[in-house]
N, C-alpha and C positions, 0 to 999 in steps of 0.2 A: 639590564645587566651590563650593557656596553658602557653606559655612563658611570656606573659604579666602578668598573674596572679602570676606566679612564681616570677617575678621581684618585683611585688607589695608586695607580702608576705615577701620577704627578707628585706623590709624596716623596718618591725616590729622586736622587740626583739624575740629571738628564741621561747620561750614558747607561746607567743601570736601568732606568725606565725604558730606554730603547731596547736593551737586551731582553727585558721581560716581554716587551711587545712582540719582538721577533719570536720568542719561545711560544707565546700564546697563538700567534698566527700559524706556527708549525703544527699546532694541535688541530687547526681547522682543515681537516682533510676532505671535507665534503665539497663536491663540485656544484657550483651554482650556475644555472643557465640565465644569462643576462638578456633582457629584452629592452634595449634602449629605444627611445622614440625615433622613428625614421628621420625626423627633422635634424637630428644630431649626427647622422651618419655622413661620411664623406670618403671619397677615394682621393688619396693625397700621396704624391710621390710614389705611385705604384702600389700603395698599401691601403687596405680598407679599415678605416677607423669607425667603430660603432658609436663612439662619442669623442669629443675633442679634449677630454680632461685626462691628464696624465700625472703620474707620481714622479717628481723630479729625482735625480740621482742624489745619493747620500743616505737614503733610508735603507735600501737593500744593497749594501755595498758588495756583498759576496754572492749574490744570486741565490739566496737561501729560500726566499718566499715568493717567487714569481707568480705562480698560480694563485696563491692565497691573496696577493695584492690585486690581481686582475679580477678575482672573484668578489672583491669589495665593490666593484663597479667602475673602476678606472678603465678608460679606453686604451691606455697604454701605460707601461712602466719602464723606467730607465734604471738599470743596475749600475753599480760602481759608485765612485770612481775607482777603476782597477788600474794598478801599475804592474810593470813586468815582474818585479820581485815583491815579496811581502814587505810591509813596513808598519811599524807601530804608530806612526804619526807623532804629533807634538805632545809635549808634557801635559799631564792632567793637573788640574781641571781645565777643560778646553771647550766645554759647551755651557752656555749660561742662558737661562730663561729670563726674558724681560717681560714678565707676566702682565704688568700694567700697560705695556705697549703692544702686547700680542706679537712679540718678536723674539728672535733668538740670535745670539752671537756665538759663532763657532770658530775654533782655531784648531780643527782636527788634523789637517795636514795629510790627507789621502791615506788614512789608516785602512788597510785592507789585507786580505790573505794572499794576494798576489795572483798573477794570471794562471798559474798551473792549477791551483785549487778551484778558482772560479771556472776555469775551462771544464773541469770534471762536473761541476754543477750544471753548466750550460748544456753539456752533452746529454744530460738526462732529460732535458726539456726539448721535445721535438716540436719545432715551431709550427709545422704543418698540422700537428694534432692538438694545438691549443684550442680549447672551446671558445675562447674569447680573448681579444686583446692583442696588442702589438708590444714587442720587447726591444728596447734600445740598450746599447752597451756604451757606457761612458768611460773613456780611457784617459790616463794621465801619465806623467813621468815620475820616476822615483826621485826623492828629495836630493840624493847624493849622486845622481846620474851626471856623467860628463858629456853626454850626448842626448839631449832631450828629444830631438827628432827621431833618433833611432828607437827610443822608448815607445813613441807613438806608432811608428812603423811596425815594431814588433807586436804590439798589442792589436793593431788593426789586422795584421796577418793571422795572428793566433786566435783571436776572439771574434773577429768580424763575421766569419761564416755562421756563427751561432746566434746572431741577432737579426732583427728586421732592419735596423739601422745602427749607425755608430756615431757617438758624439765625442768630439775632440775638446777636452776641457783645458783651455789655455787661459782661464780667467779666475781661478781660485786665488784668493789673497793670502792663502795659508802655506804656500810653498814658495820659498825665496826664488825670485827670478822668473817664475812661471808666466806672469802677466806680460813680461817683455816679449813673449812670443806673439803677442797681438800687434806689435809694432810693424810699420812699413818695412818691407824687405824680408823680415823674419817670418811673418805669417804667410807670405807668398811662397817662400822656400819650403815651409812646412807643408802647405797645401799641395804643391807640385810633387813632393816626395811621396805623399800619401796617395795621390792620384796615380803615380807611376806603379805603385804596388797594386792598386785596385785594377789597373788595366791588365796586369799580368795574371791575376787570379780570377778564374771564372766564378768561384764561390762568393766573391764580394763585388764583382764587376758592376752589378746593377743596383747595389745597395746604397741608399742615401748616406752621406757623411755630413753631419752638422758641426759647425764651429760654435762653441759656447763662449760668449764674450761678456765682458764686464760692463756694469752700468756706470762705471766711473770714467769711461773714455770721454775725451773732449770731442767737439764737433769735427775737428780736423782728423782725429783718429777714426771716428765713425765713418767719415767720408772715405778715408783710405781703405777701410775694410769693405765698404760698399763697392768701391771701384775694383778692388782686387777680386771680390766675390763674383762680380759680373764678368770680369775679364777671364776668370778661370772656371766658370760654370760650377761654382760651389753649390752643393745640393740645398743647403739651407743654413740658417743661423738661429741660435737660441739666445734670446735676450730676456733676462740676463742672469748672471751669477749674483752672489751676495755683494754688498758694498762695504768699503772701508770708511765711508763717510758716516757722520753721526748727526742726524737732525737735532736741532736745538730743543725740540719739544719732547725728547725722550724723558720718561719719568723714572725708570728703573735705576736702582743703585748700581746695576751691572753695565750701565750704558758706556762706561769708559774701558771696558775690557777689550783686549786685542782680538781681532778676527773679523770675519765677515758677518755683517748684519743682514738678517732676512726677516720676512714677515711683513705686517701691515705698514711699517714706516717706509718700506721699499717700493710700495705700489706706485706712487706718482712718479718717482725717480725712474723706475724701470719702464713704466708705460711711456714716458716721454722719450726715452731712448728707443723704444720700439717704434713709435711714430716717426721719429727721425730716420730710422733705418728703412722703414717702409717707403718713405719719400725718396731717400737717397738711392734706393735700388729700383725706383720706378715700379714697385710691386712685382718685380721679376725674380726675386729671391724668396723662397718659402721661409716663413718665420714661425718660431715657437715662442710664445710670450710667457715669461716666468717672473714672479716677484710680487708678493703681497696679496695674492688672491685669497679671499676668505668667504666669498659669497657669489651668487649667480650674477649679480649686477657688475661686480668687478671682473668676473670672467668674461662677461659680455663686452665690457669696456676694452679688455685686451684684444678681443677678436675684432671689434670695430676699429682698433688702433693698428691693425695689420697682421694679427696672428691667426694662422690657420688652426693651430693647436695651442693649448695652454698646459702649464704644469704647476703643481703646488706641492708643498711639503710642510712648511711651518704651521699653517692653519690646521693641518691634520693633527698635529701634536696638541693643539689647544682645544679643538672641537671634536676630535675622534672621527671614526669612519662614516658617521651619519652625514658629514659634510658633503660627501660625494653625491648621494642621491638628492640632497637638498639643492646643490648647485645645478644639477641636471634638470630638476623640475623648474627652478627659477629661469634657467637658460631657455628651456622650451617655451615658457610663458613669454619671455621678452622677445624671442624671435617671432613668435606668432603675433604678438601685439604690434610689432613694427611691420607686419605684413610680408615677412620673408617666408619662403618655402623650405629653405635649407640653411644650415649654419654657414655654409660656404659663401652664400650670398651676402653675408654680414661683413666679411673680411675687408677691413680698410675703409668702411663706410664713414668713419669719423675723421679721416685724414684728408 
């Protein structure tokens, strides 16, 4: 039945298909008790993850299906990106399937219902009562904001208490000027402002704050972020967002569309950036690996390249929810085959 629904959904344009998927998930009100293999469990940044596989931000932008996503078997999910005020995003069409390449190009532009509506949804989710899984909140700035840092500070203060961790999205290619916040000086200023707020509020004082960075940064920029992160005790980094680069071997007629490319073509590019950051930080900054994961072997590769946790999204749209249990089974097999007792022992083994 799942495969039939998946094939039906693919008939529709991407945004309509996404809307249908959310509606179907909302109908799944049953609670599933997950039983992940103990080898996949880890205590990380003060949080207990049943498995290291998460759903990246972008799918559940408005915190509508948190429990349903976790019930699919993800170890964690990240809602958003949420901005202070609601915004429509960029002009449609703005999502393109590159089916031949198992990739997607999106030019969404942080379309979401805004912090007020998302807050109401989050308040209904009692984190301590979740049967399974960790919830992250991905925040961004409004497109027309005159003070980007204030937008992030506002969202951290307003939404931070209702998630297990917060992600600062400064790497989407679809909001003009956003990626400039990754540059030397600007990123440190942002981090210090966020940490000042965190110190003042007991409700978020101990919560991890991740920075989500671009795969398109050069070696000098990666080094700057690594040094800044070490100097300021940054909780962790997510590597990476989508790319504006276009590999020459893309086959789809949509390959020249404007926006961020995600999916299979991003795997090597993002994994290389992950390895570099693991080395630059001397394994002292926790990392989440994202980009192009579509099977257990690629998930294992990300972990061996320095990631404690991984996230996927694009592969889910092509393979459906069965991909989650498939990756977990493959991951257990690979960890056991290499003689490790726990997934945490694998982190960085190939760097």
